[in-house]
C-alpha positions as CSV (number, residue, x, y, z in Angstrom):
1,X,-15.8,101.4,-59.6
2,X,-17.9,102.4,-57.4
3,X,-16.7,101.8,-54.1
4,X,-18.8,103.6,-51.1
5,X,-19.0,104.3,-48.1
6,X,-22.5,105.2,-46.8
7,X,-22.2,108.6,-43.9
8,X,-24.1,110.7,-42.2
9,X,-23.1,114.5,-41.7
10,X,-24.1,114.9,-38.0
11,X,-21.2,112.3,-37.4
12,X,-18.5,113.9,-39.6
13,X,-19.3,117.0,-37.8
14,X,-19.2,115.4,-34.5
15,X,-15.8,113.4,-35.0
16,X,-14.4,116.1,-37.2
17,X,-13.0,115.8,-41.1
18,X,-9.3,115.7,-39.6
19,X,-10.5,112.5,-37.8
20,X,-12.9,110.6,-39.7
21,X,-11.6,111.0,-43.5
22,X,-8.2,108.9,-42.3
23,X,-10.4,106.7,-41.5
24,X,-12.9,106.8,-44.2
25,X,-9.5,106.2,-46.9
26,X,-8.5,103.4,-44.5
27,X,-11.0,101.9,-46.0
28,X,-10.3,101.8,-49.7
29,X,-13.7,103.4,-51.0
30,X,-13.5,106.0,-53.4
31,X,-16.7,107.7,-52.8
32,X,-18.9,109.0,-49.5
33,X,-22.4,108.5,-50.2
34,X,-23.9,111.2,-48.0
35,X,-27.3,111.9,-46.3
36,X,-28.3,115.0,-47.5
37,X,-32.2,114.2,-46.8
38,X,-33.0,112.3,-43.6
39,X,-35.9,111.1,-41.6
40,X,-35.6,110.9,-37.3
41,X,-34.0,107.8,-35.8
42,X,-32.6,106.8,-32.8
43,X,-28.8,105.8,-33.7
44,X,-25.4,104.1,-31.6
45,X,-22.4,105.3,-32.4
46,X,-19.1,103.1,-31.7
47,X,-16.8,105.8,-31.7
48,X,-19.2,109.6,-31.2
49,X,-17.5,112.0,-29.4
50,X,-20.1,114.2,-27.8
51,X,-22.4,111.7,-27.4
52,X,-23.1,107.6,-28.5
53,X,-26.8,108.4,-29.3
54,X,-27.9,110.8,-31.6
55,X,-31.1,111.2,-32.2
56,X,-31.4,113.0,-36.1
57,X,-34.3,115.9,-36.4
58,X,-36.8,114.3,-38.3
59,X,-37.4,114.9,-42.1
60,X,-34.6,117.8,-42.9
61,X,-32.2,118.2,-45.7
62,X,-28.0,118.4,-45.0
63,X,-27.1,120.8,-47.5
64,X,-28.2,124.4,-48.4
65,X,-31.6,124.5,-50.9
66,X,-32.6,126.9,-53.6
67,X,-36.0,127.6,-52.3
68,X,-36.7,129.1,-55.7
69,X,-37.0,125.7,-57.0
70,X,-39.9,124.4,-54.8
71,X,-43.4,124.6,-54.8
72,X,-46.3,124.1,-52.3
73,X,-43.9,121.2,-50.6
74,X,-40.5,123.2,-49.6
75,X,-37.4,121.5,-47.7
76,X,-37.2,121.7,-44.0
77,X,-33.3,122.5,-43.4
78,X,-31.4,121.0,-40.7
79,X,-30.0,123.3,-38.3
80,X,-26.2,121.7,-38.6
81,X,-26.3,123.0,-42.0
82,X,-25.7,126.5,-40.8
83,X,-22.0,125.2,-39.3
84,X,-21.3,122.2,-41.5
85,X,-22.5,122.6,-45.3
86,X,-20.6,118.7,-45.6
87,X,-21.1,118.0,-49.5
88,X,-19.0,121.5,-49.8
89,X,-17.0,120.8,-47.4
90,X,-16.1,117.1,-48.5
91,X,-15.7,119.0,-52.0
92,X,-13.0,121.5,-50.2
93,X,-10.9,119.2,-48.0
94,X,-11.3,115.7,-50.2
95,X,-12.0,116.1,-53.6
96,X,-9.7,113.0,-54.2
97,X,-13.3,111.3,-53.0
98,X,-16.6,111.1,-54.8
99,X,-19.6,112.4,-53.3
100,X,-22.9,111.1,-54.0
101,X,-25.9,112.3,-52.2
102,X,-28.1,110.0,-50.9
103,X,-31.7,111.4,-50.8
104,X,-34.6,110.6,-48.9
105,X,-37.7,111.1,-50.8
106,X,-40.9,110.2,-49.8
107,X,-40.4,108.9,-46.1
108,X,-41.1,111.9,-44.5
109,X,-43.2,112.7,-41.5
110,X,-42.7,116.0,-40.8
111,X,-43.8,117.7,-44.5
112,X,-46.8,115.0,-44.1
113,X,-48.2,116.4,-40.4
114,X,-47.8,119.8,-43.0
115,X,-49.9,118.6,-46.0
116,X,-51.9,116.1,-44.9
117,X,-53.7,115.6,-48.4
118,X,-50.3,114.6,-49.9
119,X,-49.8,111.4,-47.5
120,X,-50.6,108.1,-48.1
121,X,-54.0,106.8,-46.7
122,X,-55.1,103.0,-46.0
123,X,-58.9,101.9,-47.3
124,X,-60.0,103.4,-44.0
125,X,-59.2,106.6,-44.3
126,X,-56.1,106.7,-42.4
127,X,-53.2,109.0,-42.5
128,X,-49.2,108.0,-42.7
129,X,-47.9,110.5,-42.0
130,X,-44.4,109.2,-42.5
131,X,-45.3,108.4,-46.3
132,X,-46.1,110.9,-49.2
133,X,-47.9,109.5,-51.9
134,X,-45.7,108.9,-55.0
135,X,-49.1,109.9,-56.7
136,X,-50.0,113.2,-55.2
137,X,-48.4,116.1,-58.1
138,X,-47.5,117.9,-55.2
139,X,-44.6,115.0,-53.4
140,X,-43.7,114.5,-56.5
141,X,-42.6,117.8,-57.3
142,X,-41.1,118.0,-54.7
143,X,-39.1,114.4,-54.9
144,X,-37.6,116.1,-58.4
145,X,-37.1,119.8,-57.0
146,X,-35.0,118.4,-54.3
147,X,-33.0,115.7,-56.8
148,X,-32.4,118.8,-58.9
149,X,-31.5,121.1,-56.5
150,X,-28.6,118.9,-55.6
151,X,-27.8,117.8,-58.8
152,X,-27.5,121.4,-60.0
153,X,-26.0,123.2,-56.8
154,X,-22.8,120.7,-55.7
155,X,-20.1,119.3,-57.2
156,X,-21.7,115.5,-56.8
157,X,-21.2,112.6,-58.9
158,X,-24.5,111.2,-58.6
159,X,-27.4,110.5,-56.4
160,X,-28.6,107.3,-55.0
161,X,-32.6,108.0,-53.9
162,X,-34.4,105.6,-51.3
163,X,-38.3,105.6,-50.6
164,X,-39.7,107.0,-54.0
165,X,-42.5,104.6,-53.3
166,X,-44.9,103.6,-50.7
167,X,-43.7,102.3,-47.5
168,X,-45.1,99.1,-46.2
169,X,-47.2,99.3,-43.7
170,X,-44.4,98.1,-40.6
171,X,-41.7,100.6,-40.7
172,X,-40.8,101.6,-37.4
173,X,-42.9,104.3,-36.8
174,X,-42.6,105.5,-33.1
175,X,-43.7,102.9,-30.4
176,X,-45.6,100.8,-33.4
177,X,-47.5,98.8,-31.9
178,X,-50.4,96.1,-32.4
179,X,-52.1,93.5,-30.2
180,X,-53.8,92.2,-33.5
181,X,-51.5,89.5,-35.1
182,X,-51.0,90.9,-38.0
183,X,-49.9,88.7,-40.9
184,X,-47.9,89.4,-44.6
185,X,-51.9,89.4,-46.4
186,X,-53.3,92.0,-43.9
187,X,-49.8,94.2,-43.8
188,X,-50.0,94.1,-47.6
189,X,-53.9,95.5,-47.5
190,X,-53.0,97.9,-44.6
191,X,-50.0,99.5,-46.8
192,X,-52.2,100.0,-49.9
193,X,-53.0,103.6,-50.5
194,X,-56.8,104.5,-51.6
195,X,-55.8,108.5,-50.8
196,X,-57.8,110.6,-53.4
197,X,-55.0,111.7,-55.3
198,X,-53.7,107.9,-55.9
199,X,-57.8,107.1,-56.3
200,X,-58.0,109.5,-58.9
201,X,-54.9,108.9,-61.0
202,X,-55.7,105.2,-61.0
203,X,-58.9,105.8,-62.4
204,X,-57.2,107.5,-64.8
205,X,-55.1,104.7,-65.6
206,X,-58.6,102.8,-65.8
207,X,-58.4,101.4,-62.7
208,X,-61.2,101.5,-60.6
209,X,-59.7,102.0,-57.0
210,X,-62.4,102.9,-55.1
211,X,-64.2,100.1,-55.7
212,X,-61.3,98.1,-54.4
213,X,-60.8,100.1,-51.6
214,X,-64.3,99.0,-50.3
215,X,-63.5,95.3,-50.9
216,X,-60.0,96.1,-48.9
217,X,-61.4,97.6,-46.3
218,X,-64.3,94.4,-46.0
219,X,-61.5,92.4,-46.1
220,X,-59.8,93.9,-43.4
221,X,-63.0,94.6,-41.0
222,X,-63.8,91.1,-40.9
223,X,-60.3,90.1,-40.4
224,X,-60.2,93.1,-37.2
225,X,-63.9,91.9,-36.3
226,X,-62.2,88.1,-35.7
227,X,-60.4,86.2,-33.4
228,X,-58.1,84.3,-35.8
229,X,-54.2,84.5,-36.5
230,X,-53.1,83.5,-40.2
231,X,-49.8,81.6,-39.9
232,X,-47.7,83.4,-42.9
233,X,-47.5,80.6,-44.9
234,X,-51.4,80.8,-45.2
235,X,-50.9,83.9,-45.5
236,X,-48.9,83.6,-48.5
237,X,-51.4,81.6,-50.0
238,X,-54.5,84.0,-49.5
239,X,-52.4,86.7,-51.1
240,X,-51.7,84.5,-54.2
241,X,-55.7,83.8,-54.6
242,X,-56.3,87.6,-53.9
243,X,-53.6,88.7,-57.0
244,X,-55.2,85.6,-59.2
245,X,-58.8,86.4,-58.4
246,X,-58.8,90.2,-58.1
247,X,-57.6,91.7,-61.2
248,X,-58.2,94.8,-60.4
249,X,-55.8,93.9,-57.4
250,X,-53.6,92.7,-59.2
251,X,-53.5,96.4,-61.8
252,X,-53.7,98.7,-59.2
253,X,-50.3,97.3,-58.1
254,X,-49.0,97.2,-61.6
255,X,-50.0,100.8,-61.9
256,X,-48.4,102.0,-58.4
257,X,-44.9,100.2,-60.1
258,X,-45.6,102.5,-63.3
259,X,-46.1,105.6,-61.7
260,X,-42.9,104.9,-59.4
261,X,-40.8,104.3,-62.2
262,X,-42.2,107.3,-63.7
263,X,-41.3,109.7,-61.0
264,X,-37.3,108.4,-61.5
265,X,-37.5,108.9,-65.3
266,X,-38.6,113.0,-64.5
267,X,-36.0,113.3,-61.8
268,X,-33.6,111.6,-64.6
269,X,-34.5,114.4,-66.4
270,X,-34.0,116.8,-63.9
271,X,-30.6,116.0,-63.1
272,X,-27.4,117.3,-65.4
273,X,-26.2,114.2,-67.9
274,X,-23.0,113.9,-66.1
275,X,-25.1,113.3,-62.1
276,X,-25.6,109.4,-62.1
277,X,-29.4,108.0,-60.4
278,X,-29.2,105.3,-58.8
279,X,-32.3,103.8,-56.7
280,X,-32.4,101.7,-53.2
281,X,-35.3,100.0,-55.1
282,X,-37.0,98.2,-51.3
283,X,-36.6,98.6,-47.5
284,X,-38.3,95.3,-47.3
285,X,-36.8,91.9,-47.0
286,X,-35.9,89.8,-49.7
287,X,-35.7,92.3,-52.3
288,X,-38.3,90.1,-54.0
289,X,-41.2,91.8,-51.8
290,X,-40.1,95.3,-53.3
291,X,-43.4,95.1,-55.5
292,X,-45.0,96.1,-52.5
293,X,-43.7,99.8,-52.4
294,X,-44.3,100.1,-56.2
295,X,-40.6,99.2,-56.9
296,X,-40.3,96.8,-60.5
297,X,-36.8,96.5,-61.1
298,X,-36.8,95.8,-64.5
299,X,-38.7,99.2,-65.1
300,X,-36.7,101.0,-62.3
301,X,-33.4,99.8,-63.8
302,X,-34.6,100.9,-67.0
303,X,-35.5,104.7,-65.4
304,X,-32.7,105.3,-63.5
305,X,-28.9,104.6,-64.4
306,X,-28.2,102.2,-61.9
307,X,-29.9,99.7,-58.8
308,X,-28.5,100.3,-55.3
309,X,-29.4,97.3,-53.8
310,X,-29.4,96.6,-49.9
311,X,-28.4,92.8,-49.4
312,X,-28.8,92.9,-45.9
313,X,-28.4,89.1,-44.8
314,X,-27.9,86.5,-42.1
315,X,-25.2,85.0,-44.1
316,X,-22.9,84.6,-47.5
317,X,-25.5,82.7,-48.8
318,X,-28.9,84.7,-48.3
319,X,-26.7,87.7,-50.5
320,X,-25.9,85.3,-52.8
321,X,-29.4,83.9,-53.3
322,X,-31.0,87.6,-53.5
323,X,-28.6,89.2,-55.8
324,X,-29.4,85.9,-58.0
325,X,-33.0,87.0,-58.1
326,X,-32.1,90.8,-58.5
327,X,-30.2,90.0,-61.4
328,X,-32.7,88.0,-63.1
329,X,-35.6,90.8,-62.2
330,X,-33.8,93.4,-63.3
331,X,-32.3,92.4,-66.6
332,X,-28.7,90.6,-67.8
333,X,-28.2,94.2,-69.0
334,X,-29.0,96.4,-66.0
335,X,-26.2,98.5,-64.0
336,X,-26.0,96.7,-60.1
337,X,-25.1,97.9,-56.9
338,X,-25.4,95.8,-53.6
339,X,-24.7,97.6,-50.0
340,X,-23.4,95.5,-47.4
341,X,-23.5,95.7,-43.9
342,X,-19.8,94.3,-42.5
343,X,-21.4,93.9,-38.8
344,X,-24.0,92.8,-36.5
345,X,-27.1,92.2,-37.7
346,X,-25.3,90.5,-40.7
347,X,-22.9,88.0,-42.1
348,X,-22.4,86.5,-39.0
349,X,-21.4,89.4,-37.5
350,X,-19.3,90.9,-40.2
351,X,-16.9,87.3,-40.3
352,X,-18.9,86.7,-43.7
353,X,-18.3,89.5,-45.5
354,X,-15.4,88.5,-47.8
355,X,-17.5,85.2,-48.6
356,X,-20.2,87.3,-49.4
357,X,-18.1,89.3,-52.0
358,X,-16.8,86.6,-53.6
359,X,-20.3,85.4,-54.2
360,X,-21.5,89.2,-55.3
361,X,-19.0,88.8,-58.0
362,X,-21.1,86.2,-60.1
363,X,-23.3,88.5,-61.0
364,X,-21.6,91.5,-62.3
365,X,-21.7,94.0,-60.0
366,X,-20.7,97.7,-61.0
367,X,-19.6,98.6,-57.1
368,X,-19.7,97.7,-53.7
369,X,-21.5,100.4,-50.9
370,X,-21.2,99.6,-47.3
371,X,-23.3,100.6,-44.3
372,X,-22.9,103.2,-42.4
373,X,-19.8,104.9,-41.3
374,X,-21.1,106.0,-37.4
375,X,-22.5,103.0,-37.1
376,X,-19.9,100.8,-37.6
377,X,-17.3,99.9,-34.9
378,X,-13.2,100.2,-35.9
379,X,-12.9,96.6,-36.3
380,X,-15.8,96.0,-38.5
381,X,-14.9,99.1,-41.0
382,X,-10.9,97.2,-40.9
383,X,-12.7,94.1,-43.1
384,X,-13.9,96.9,-45.9
385,X,-10.7,97.5,-47.7
386,X,-10.2,93.2,-47.7
387,X,-13.5,93.0,-49.4
388,X,-12.9,95.5,-51.8
389,X,-9.6,94.0,-52.5
390,X,-11.4,90.3,-53.4
391,X,-14.0,92.8,-55.8
392,X,-11.5,94.0,-58.3
393,X,-9.1,91.1,-58.0
394,X,-9.8,89.5,-61.2
395,X,-9.0,85.7,-60.4
């Protein structure tokens, strides 16, 4: 059974594997799910040695790529790799632990700024630099090459893909700010990709995306030029009404799911058979909102080997509701793994972890993962072994 702890190379290097590995083994996991491609951030490290706040370099990879595999878009290698090739080093000193490459795919500001024609653009044509469009052939080729490179060059048991689709409008970009009260309906409209690549690809699928873009732009113009605030309950009704009343919008959203599932099938075909492919379907809460990113759980479960679903909830009851809904949407035969955070801000600061695991057992998971070694206090890490024992208890 997959029992994993997410980790960053910079944390393992900072602490040293002599110190980090005993702590990781003490959690009873059998896998390190390591960030091999990642975005910018500002991360508090409770047990960091060289410092407690870390700013990772944006849009870089943490392995040694074979550049001949890539086309126009090529990975940016983090300078840390010169000192510490984490996947290779873990294979050498910790062969008892499986290694899974956690790969952020299309959320990449550095590559977006270098390739402006490849990024997502809203109905006004504004670029979202942090979000490469999965409708663009060059972005797709980059993701496929990145994953194939990892699968061929390193001794890994699997990949976990994050952000293989579109990002929502809110995604924590630097100093993200608005003095307009944005609601779910208008955020959804702002998140839609009407880049040239997306419009052309949708047209090829029989969808008038250019006409839809004009309607979406007009709706947003009216809202931005008004002086109204839409309560979320009413915003949900407006969104539902538009999905029913505008067949082109519904078809466009469904097409986006086919685009993302198709990309996952391409990645699966590029990997060696023994490397299992899992997909994190969403950065939204709850998971049911994943359609905005182009994620259809059933389609993704068929395209990949497994879904690895964040259940980041305030309490165990929320975890149960999310997991039951994921099982219903993905299908009874889908291979499901779940990610938990055994600490603040989830599960009563981690005290509800065991209750959450008991609930997850009801949906038949093939494994659990915990996020994230460098972020967690030692006390939070100590909870993981007990939770994993519950998962494997047949009672």
